N, C-alpha and C positions, 0 to 999 in steps of 0.2 A: 503598464507604465514604459514606458521605449527609456532607453538607455539614456537617452541625453535629459528627459526627465529625472530622470533618478542621481544621478550625476549632479546636475545642478538641484534639486534638495539635498544632498549631501553636503555640499558648499557652503548652502545658505544654512544650513542647520550650526556651520561651526562660528559664523558672527551669531549665533546664541548669545553668546559671549564679549564678542571684541570687535571691534569696529576696523582692524585691521588683519589678517591672516593672510599665510604664506604656504603654498600649496609647490610641492614637485611633480609639474608632469608626470614626470615616469610610473611615480611613485602610485597615483592616481590611478594614472590606467592602468598599472601591474594589479590594483585593490577591484577596478567593476573587472579587469582581464579583455580590456580594448587595449585600441592603439592611439598613440597621442594625441594621436590629430581630432580622434574624439574629444579628448578634453580642451583643445583650442578652439573645437567649434562652441561646441557649450560655453565656453569665457567669450568669445570673440562673439555671441548673440544674447548671451542671455546676460550677462555682466558688463555692458554698456556704462557710458557716461549718461545717459539718456537714460537708462532704468535705474540711475544712482549710484552708480560703482565709478573706480577708478580705478584704472587694469596696470601692472608694470610689467614687463618680463625680462628675465633674464636671460641671455644663454650662454652654454658652454658649462661647462665643467660644473654639471650636477644644477642647472641651472630652473630655479622658481620662478614663480608667477606668485605678485603682492597682489591681492586684492581686496581695495577699501572703498568701506559706507561712506558716502556723503550724504548732507546735509539730514539734520534731524525734526524740523515741525511739517506740520501735512505740507502747509502753506510756502515752505523753502521747497521742499521734496518734488512739489508738484510743478513750482517755479524754472526750475531747474529742470524738468521733463523738458517743461515746453522750450524753454528756450534752445535745448538740445536736440528736442526733434528733429529741426535743419527745415526744407520744402515742402520733402517729399517724406512719407513713412509707408513702406508694403501693409496688406491684411496681415502677412503675419506677425512681421515688427511692434505691431500696433496692438494684437490680441494677445501680445508678450505682457507689453505693457499694462493690457486692463487685467490681464491673470495678475500682474505685478502688484497691482492699484488692490486689488481685492484680497491678496491673503497679507497684507500689510495694513490693511485695514483704512485707507484712503479713500475709497470710495467703497458705496454699502451694495446690495446686488442685484436693487433695483439702476442706480449710477452706472451699471456695471455695464447690465440689458441694454441700455439707452445707448453706453461707448460703443458697442460690439453692434450696434442696430446700424446705426448711426456711421460707424467707419466700415460696412461690410463693403463685398462688392455689389450685394444684388442690390442693396441702395443706390450705389455710385453708378451707374451704369454708364462709363462714361469711356474715351478711348482709352487707352492705356496711358498715354504717356501725359493724362490730367490726371486720371484717377489717385494715386497718391498722393498728387497734390495737392487737390482737394483732401481728401481723405486728412492730410497733417494741418489743413486750415478749419475745418472742424474739428481734429480731434483737441486742439491749442486751443480753437474759441472754447469750447465746453470746458475742457480744462482751467480755464481761466474765470468761469464761473460759477463752479465749483468751491477754489478755494476759498478759506476763511477770509 
């Protein structure tokens, strides 16, 4: 596993009992023997509203990061994702979402495979300026049709 994956897993494990966690960026960086910017990267790419999280960061004086899980039901969560995807989504962002869907049992393996294929760059042989927009539309429409 890459360091980013390890940090992400650690943070997600903190949510086992809680809906909200508070972490110290420097303490976490020390724990994983990395720079604080690595922690920032993980949080900014893997704990976004479109992935079901709200992040609040406080700087200075031993600043901390508060991360809250949002939405409880599968339908609510998927609708939250659909609303927050925006007009475009990269293949990497789509893959992270699909992996999260599997982790949280929002989709089964077959549905995840269909999502991955439908949103892959191999299928979307379009100029870059259109690809991420078409990917977002495909992802949103599939998600709309798998919600309860």
